[in-house]
Structures are given as structure tokens and as C-alpha cells.
DSSP file (Angstrom, degrees, kcal/mol; ACC not computed):
  #  RESIDUE AA STRUCTURE BP1 BP2  ACC     N-H-->O    O-->H-N    N-H-->O    O-->H-N    TCO  KAPPA ALPHA  PHI   PSI    X-CA   Y-CA   Z-CA
    1    1 A X     >        0   0    0      0, 0.0     4,-2.8     0, 0.0     5,-0.2   0.000 360.0 360.0 360.0 -48.2    0.0    0.0    0.0
    2    2 A X  H  >  +     0   0    0      1,-0.2     4,-2.0     2,-0.2     5,-0.2   0.873 360.0  50.8 -65.2 -36.6    2.7    2.5    1.0
    3    3 A X  H  > S+     0   0    0      2,-0.2     4,-2.9     1,-0.2    -1,-0.2   0.921 108.4  51.3 -63.0 -45.2    4.7    1.7   -2.2
    4    4 A X  H  > S+     0   0    0      1,-0.2     4,-2.8     2,-0.2     5,-0.3   0.952 110.8  48.1 -58.6 -51.3    1.6    2.2   -4.4
    5    5 A X  H  X S+     0   0    0     -4,-2.8     4,-2.4     1,-0.2    -1,-0.2   0.920 112.8  47.5 -60.1 -41.1    1.0    5.5   -2.8
    6    6 A X  H  X S+     0   0    0     -4,-2.0     4,-2.5     2,-0.2    -1,-0.2   0.932 113.9  48.2 -57.8 -49.8    4.6    6.6   -3.2
    7    7 A X  H  X S+     0   0    0     -4,-2.9     4,-2.1     2,-0.2    -2,-0.2   0.852 111.2  48.6 -62.1 -37.5    4.7    5.5   -6.8
    8    8 A X  H  X S+     0   0    0     -4,-2.8     4,-2.6     2,-0.2    -1,-0.2   0.922 112.2  49.2 -67.2 -44.8    1.4    7.2   -7.7
    9    9 A X  H  X S+     0   0    0     -4,-2.4     4,-3.0    -5,-0.3    -2,-0.2   0.888 109.7  53.7 -62.0 -39.0    2.6   10.5   -6.1
   10   10 A X  H  X S+     0   0    0     -4,-2.5     4,-2.5    -5,-0.2    -1,-0.2   0.954 110.0  46.3 -61.9 -48.4    5.8   10.1   -8.1
   11   11 A X  H  X S+     0   0    0     -4,-2.1     4,-3.0     1,-0.2     5,-0.3   0.918 112.7  48.9 -63.4 -42.2    4.0    9.7  -11.3
   12   12 A X  H  X S+     0   0    0     -4,-2.6     4,-3.1     1,-0.2     5,-0.3   0.950 110.4  53.0 -54.8 -50.1    1.7   12.7  -10.5
   13   13 A X  H  X>S+     0   0    0     -4,-3.0     5,-1.5     1,-0.2     4,-1.1   0.913 113.8  42.0 -56.7 -48.1    4.9   14.7   -9.6
   14   14 A X  H  <5S+     0   0    0     -4,-2.5    -1,-0.2     3,-0.2    -2,-0.2   0.930 116.8  45.6 -65.0 -48.1    6.5   13.9  -13.0
   15   15 A X  H  <5S+     0   0    0     -4,-3.0    -2,-0.2     1,-0.2    -1,-0.2   0.884 124.5  32.1 -69.5 -36.1    3.5   14.4  -15.2
   16   16 A X  H  <5S-     0   0    0     -4,-3.1    -1,-0.2    -5,-0.3    -2,-0.2   0.441 103.2-122.2-102.7   3.1    2.3   17.7  -13.6
   17   17 A X  T  <5 +     0   0    0     -4,-1.1     2,-0.4    -5,-0.3    -3,-0.2   0.961  63.6 140.7  59.9  50.2    5.7   19.0  -12.6
   18   18 A X      < -     0   0    0     -5,-1.5    -1,-0.2    -6,-0.2    -2,-0.1  -0.979  59.1-109.4-125.8 140.9    4.8   19.3   -8.9
   19   19 A X    >   -     0   0    0     -2,-0.4     3,-1.5     1,-0.1     4,-0.1  -0.369  28.7-126.8 -59.3 142.4    7.1   18.5   -6.0
   20   20 A X  G >  S+     0   0    0      1,-0.3     3,-1.6     2,-0.2    -1,-0.1   0.841 108.2  62.8 -67.5 -28.1    5.8   15.3   -4.3
   21   21 A X  G 3  S+     0   0    0      1,-0.2    -1,-0.3     3,-0.0    -2,-0.1   0.622  98.8  58.6 -70.7  -7.2    5.7   17.0   -0.9
   22   22 A X  G <  S+     0   0    0     -3,-1.5     2,-0.6     2,-0.0    -1,-0.2   0.388  90.8  83.2 -94.0   0.4    3.0   19.3   -2.4
   23   23 A X    <   +     0   0    0     -3,-1.6     2,-0.3    -4,-0.1   -14,-0.0  -0.918  59.5 179.5-110.1 123.7    0.8   16.4   -3.3
   24   24 A X    >   -     0   0    0     -2,-0.6     3,-1.3     1,-0.1    42,-0.4  -0.770  43.5-107.5-115.4 164.9   -1.5   15.1   -0.5
   25   25 A X  T 3  S+     0   0    0     -2,-0.3    42,-2.6     1,-0.3    41,-0.3   0.794 120.1  52.6 -60.4 -28.5   -3.9   12.3   -0.6
   26   26 A X  T 3  S+     0   0    0     40,-0.2    -1,-0.3    39,-0.1     2,-0.1   0.523  80.3 125.6 -86.4  -7.7   -6.8   14.8   -0.5
   27   27 A X    <   -     0   0    0     -3,-1.3    39,-1.4    38,-0.1     2,-0.3  -0.307  57.4-138.4 -56.3 124.7   -5.5   16.7   -3.4
   28   28 A X  B  >> -A   65   0A   0     37,-0.2     5,-1.4     1,-0.1     4,-0.8  -0.718   9.5-136.8 -85.9 138.0   -8.0   17.1   -6.2
   29   29 A X  H  >5S+     0   0    0     35,-2.3     6,-2.3    -2,-0.3     4,-0.6   0.953  98.4  30.6 -64.4 -51.9   -6.4   16.7   -9.6
   30   30 A X  H  >5S+     0   0    0     34,-0.3     4,-0.5     4,-0.2    -1,-0.2   0.951 128.7  33.6 -75.2 -49.1   -8.1   19.6  -11.3
   31   31 A X  H  45S+     0   0    0      2,-0.1    -2,-0.1     1,-0.1    -1,-0.1   0.967 130.4  26.1 -72.6 -54.9   -8.6   22.1   -8.5
   32   32 A X  H  <5S+     0   0    0     -4,-0.8    -3,-0.2     1,-0.2    -2,-0.1   0.800 128.1  36.8 -82.1 -32.0   -5.6   21.6   -6.4
   33   33 A X  H  <<S-     0   0    0     -5,-1.4    -3,-0.2    -4,-0.6    -1,-0.2   0.509  98.5-123.8-105.3  -7.5   -2.9   20.2   -8.7
   34   34 A X     <  +     0   0    0     -4,-0.5    -4,-0.2    -6,-0.3    -3,-0.1   0.702  51.3 160.5  79.1  17.7   -3.8   22.3  -11.8
   35   35 A X        -     0   0    0     -6,-2.3     2,-0.2    -7,-0.2    -1,-0.2  -0.412  25.4-151.5 -70.9 149.6   -4.3   19.2  -14.1
   36   36 A X     >  -     0   0    0     -2,-0.1     4,-2.4     1,-0.0     3,-0.2  -0.604  37.8 -90.0-107.5 177.4   -6.3   19.7  -17.3
   37   37 A X  H  > S+     0   0    0      1,-0.2     4,-2.0    -2,-0.2     5,-0.1   0.867 128.8  51.3 -62.1 -34.2   -8.3   17.0  -19.1
   38   38 A X  H  > S+     0   0    0      2,-0.2     4,-2.2     1,-0.2    -1,-0.2   0.883 108.3  52.2 -66.5 -40.6   -5.3   16.0  -21.2
   39   39 A X  H  > S+     0   0    0     -3,-0.2     4,-2.8     2,-0.2     5,-0.2   0.923 108.6  51.9 -60.0 -46.2   -3.1   15.7  -18.0
   40   40 A X  H  X S+     0   0    0     -4,-2.4     4,-2.7     1,-0.2    -2,-0.2   0.924 109.2  47.8 -57.2 -48.5   -5.8   13.4  -16.6
   41   41 A X  H  X S+     0   0    0     -4,-2.0     4,-2.4     1,-0.2    -1,-0.2   0.904 112.0  50.9 -59.1 -45.2   -5.8   11.2  -19.6
   42   42 A X  H  X S+     0   0    0     -4,-2.2     4,-2.4     1,-0.2    -1,-0.2   0.895 110.8  48.8 -61.7 -40.7   -2.0   10.9  -19.5
   43   43 A X  H  X S+     0   0    0     -4,-2.8     4,-2.5     2,-0.2     5,-0.2   0.907 109.8  50.5 -69.9 -37.5   -2.0   10.0  -15.9
   44   44 A X  H  X S+     0   0    0     -4,-2.7     4,-2.2    -5,-0.2    -2,-0.2   0.931 111.5  49.0 -63.9 -39.9   -4.7    7.3  -16.3
   45   45 A X  H  X S+     0   0    0     -4,-2.4     4,-2.5     1,-0.2    -2,-0.2   0.918 111.8  49.5 -61.8 -43.5   -2.6    5.8  -19.2
   46   46 A X  H  X S+     0   0    0     -4,-2.4     4,-2.8     1,-0.2     5,-0.2   0.853 110.3  48.9 -63.8 -35.9    0.5    5.9  -17.1
   47   47 A X  H  X S+     0   0    0     -4,-2.5     4,-1.8     2,-0.2     6,-0.2   0.876 111.6  49.9 -68.3 -35.8   -1.2    4.3  -14.2
   48   48 A X  H  X>S+     0   0    0     -4,-2.2     5,-1.3    -5,-0.2     4,-0.6   0.928 116.3  42.7 -67.4 -42.9   -2.6    1.6  -16.5
   49   49 A X  H  <5S+     0   0    0     -4,-2.5     3,-0.5     3,-0.2    -2,-0.2   0.954 117.1  44.5 -69.2 -49.7    1.0    1.0  -18.0
   50   50 A X  H  <5S+     0   0    0     -4,-2.8    -1,-0.2     1,-0.2    -2,-0.2   0.827 124.8  32.3 -69.1 -31.7    3.0    1.1  -14.6
   51   51 A X  H  <5S-     0   0    0     -4,-1.8    -1,-0.2    -5,-0.2    -2,-0.2   0.399 104.1-125.4-108.8   3.3    0.6   -1.1  -12.6
   52   52 A X  T  <5 +     0   0    0     -4,-0.6     2,-0.3    -3,-0.5    -3,-0.2   0.947  66.2 128.3  49.3  58.4   -0.5   -3.3  -15.6
   53   53 A X      < -     0   0    0     -5,-1.3     2,-0.4    -6,-0.2    -1,-0.2  -0.816  57.1-123.7-130.1 168.1   -4.2   -2.6  -15.0
   54   54 A X        -     0   0    0     -2,-0.3     2,-0.5    -3,-0.1    -9,-0.0  -0.965  18.1-167.2-114.9 138.7   -7.1   -1.4  -17.1
   55   55 A X        -     0   0    0     -2,-0.4     2,-0.1   -11,-0.0    -7,-0.1  -0.988  14.5-143.8-129.2 119.4   -9.2    1.7  -16.2
   56   56 A X     >  -     0   0    0     -2,-0.5     4,-2.5     1,-0.1     5,-0.2  -0.378  28.4-109.1 -78.1 162.0  -12.5    2.2  -18.1
   57   57 A X  H  > S+     0   0    0      1,-0.2     4,-2.0     2,-0.2     5,-0.1   0.859 121.7  52.1 -59.9 -34.9  -13.6    5.7  -19.0
   58   58 A X  H  4 S+     0   0    0      1,-0.2     4,-0.5     2,-0.2    -1,-0.2   0.876 111.6  44.3 -72.2 -34.5  -16.3    5.4  -16.3
   59   59 A X  H >> S+     0   0    0      2,-0.2     3,-0.7     1,-0.2     4,-0.6   0.841 110.9  55.6 -72.2 -38.2  -13.9    4.3  -13.7
   60   60 A X  H >< S+     0   0    0     -4,-2.5     3,-1.4     1,-0.2    -2,-0.2   0.904 100.8  59.1 -63.3 -41.9  -11.5    7.1  -14.8
   61   61 A X  T 3< S+     0   0    0     -4,-2.0    -1,-0.2     1,-0.3    -2,-0.2   0.754 102.2  55.4 -58.6 -27.0  -14.3    9.8  -14.3
   62   62 A X  T <4 S+     0   0    0     -3,-0.7     2,-1.4    -4,-0.5    -1,-0.3   0.621  82.7  92.2 -82.7 -15.2  -14.5    8.7  -10.6
   63   63 A X    <<  +     0   0    0     -3,-1.4    -1,-0.1    -4,-0.6   -34,-0.0  -0.664  41.2 140.7 -87.8  95.2  -10.9    9.3   -9.9
   64   64 A X        +     0   0    0     -2,-1.4   -35,-2.3   -35,-0.1   -34,-0.3   0.700  59.3  41.7-108.5 -26.3  -10.9   12.9   -8.7
   65   65 A X  B  > S-A   28   0A   0    -37,-0.3     4,-1.4    -3,-0.2   -37,-0.2  -0.686  82.9-111.8-119.1 168.0   -8.3   12.8   -5.8
   66   66 A X  H  > S+     0   0    0    -39,-1.4     4,-2.4   -42,-0.4   -40,-0.2   0.874 121.0  54.4 -66.0 -39.7   -4.9   11.3   -5.2
   67   67 A X  H  > S+     0   0    0    -42,-2.6     4,-2.7     1,-0.2     5,-0.2   0.908 103.2  54.1 -61.9 -39.7   -6.6    9.0   -2.6
   68   68 A X  H  > S+     0   0    0    -43,-0.3     4,-2.1     1,-0.2    -1,-0.2   0.898 110.7  47.9 -62.4 -39.5   -9.2    7.9   -5.2
   69   69 A X  H  X S+     0   0    0     -4,-1.4     4,-2.6     2,-0.2    -1,-0.2   0.911 111.6  48.8 -64.8 -42.5   -6.3    6.9   -7.4
   70   70 A X  H  X S+     0   0    0     -4,-2.4     4,-2.2     1,-0.2    -2,-0.2   0.919 114.2  46.0 -61.9 -47.5   -4.5    5.0   -4.7
   71   71 A X  H  X S+     0   0    0     -4,-2.7     4,-1.9     2,-0.2    -1,-0.2   0.833 111.8  52.1 -64.2 -36.0   -7.7    3.2   -3.7
   72   72 A X  H  X S+     0   0    0     -4,-2.1     4,-2.5    -5,-0.2     5,-0.3   0.940 110.8  45.6 -64.0 -52.7   -8.5    2.3   -7.2
   73   73 A X  H  X S+     0   0    0     -4,-2.6     4,-2.2     1,-0.2    -2,-0.2   0.896 111.9  52.2 -63.3 -41.2   -5.1    0.8   -7.9
   74   74 A X  H  X S+     0   0    0     -4,-2.2     4,-1.5     1,-0.2    -1,-0.2   0.921 111.7  47.1 -58.7 -45.6   -5.1   -1.1   -4.7
   75   75 A X  H  X S+     0   0    0     -4,-1.9     4,-1.0     1,-0.2    -2,-0.2   0.873 112.5  48.5 -65.3 -36.7   -8.5   -2.6   -5.6
   76   76 A X  H  < S+     0   0    0     -4,-2.5    -1,-0.2     1,-0.2    -2,-0.2   0.863 109.3  53.1 -75.7 -34.5   -7.5   -3.5   -9.1
   77   77 A X  H  < S+     0   0    0     -4,-2.2    -1,-0.2    -5,-0.3    -2,-0.2   0.834 106.6  52.8 -72.3 -26.3   -4.3   -5.2   -8.0
   78   78 A X  H  <        0   0    0     -4,-1.5    -1,-0.2     1,-0.2    -2,-0.2   0.783 360.0 360.0 -73.5 -27.4   -6.2   -7.4   -5.5
   79   79 A X     <        0   0    0     -4,-1.0    -1,-0.2    -3,-0.2    -2,-0.1   0.466 360.0 360.0 -58.0 360.0   -8.6   -8.7   -8.2
């Protein structure tokens, strides 16, 4: 769990050019981290690649915060 959280925050940091210590689990991608719709698509694609999972469009729409992403990846990896 801790490794997944660190890896996701690292991905977000690289994609959005934000320091990892500025990313909290409650951070909203659009409002707090300044991501736009293209950034979100790229983040989802990177999560799919890095964790070898599939994320449907419906599922992606529900990922609004960093914690949502962490929880989602954890759930997918348990399946």
C-alpha cells in the first residue's frame, strides 16, 4: 500500500511538474494540482502501464483525488 502511494505520487509529480511534498492524498487533480483534461488522460494511461491494469472511462471519471487513485489501484491489484 505504501509503495503504491509513493509510486502514484511520483507519477503525478513527474506528469504535472509538482514536488511530491506538495501532493496530499486529499489533493484534487483539477482544482488543487492544476491538471487539465489531457493531463488526466495521460495520468490514467501511465497508471495503466505502470501497474498493468485497465481503467475504463467510467472508472476514470470517478478518480478525482490522489486517494481515489490509490484506492482504485489497490482494488485492481487485489482482483
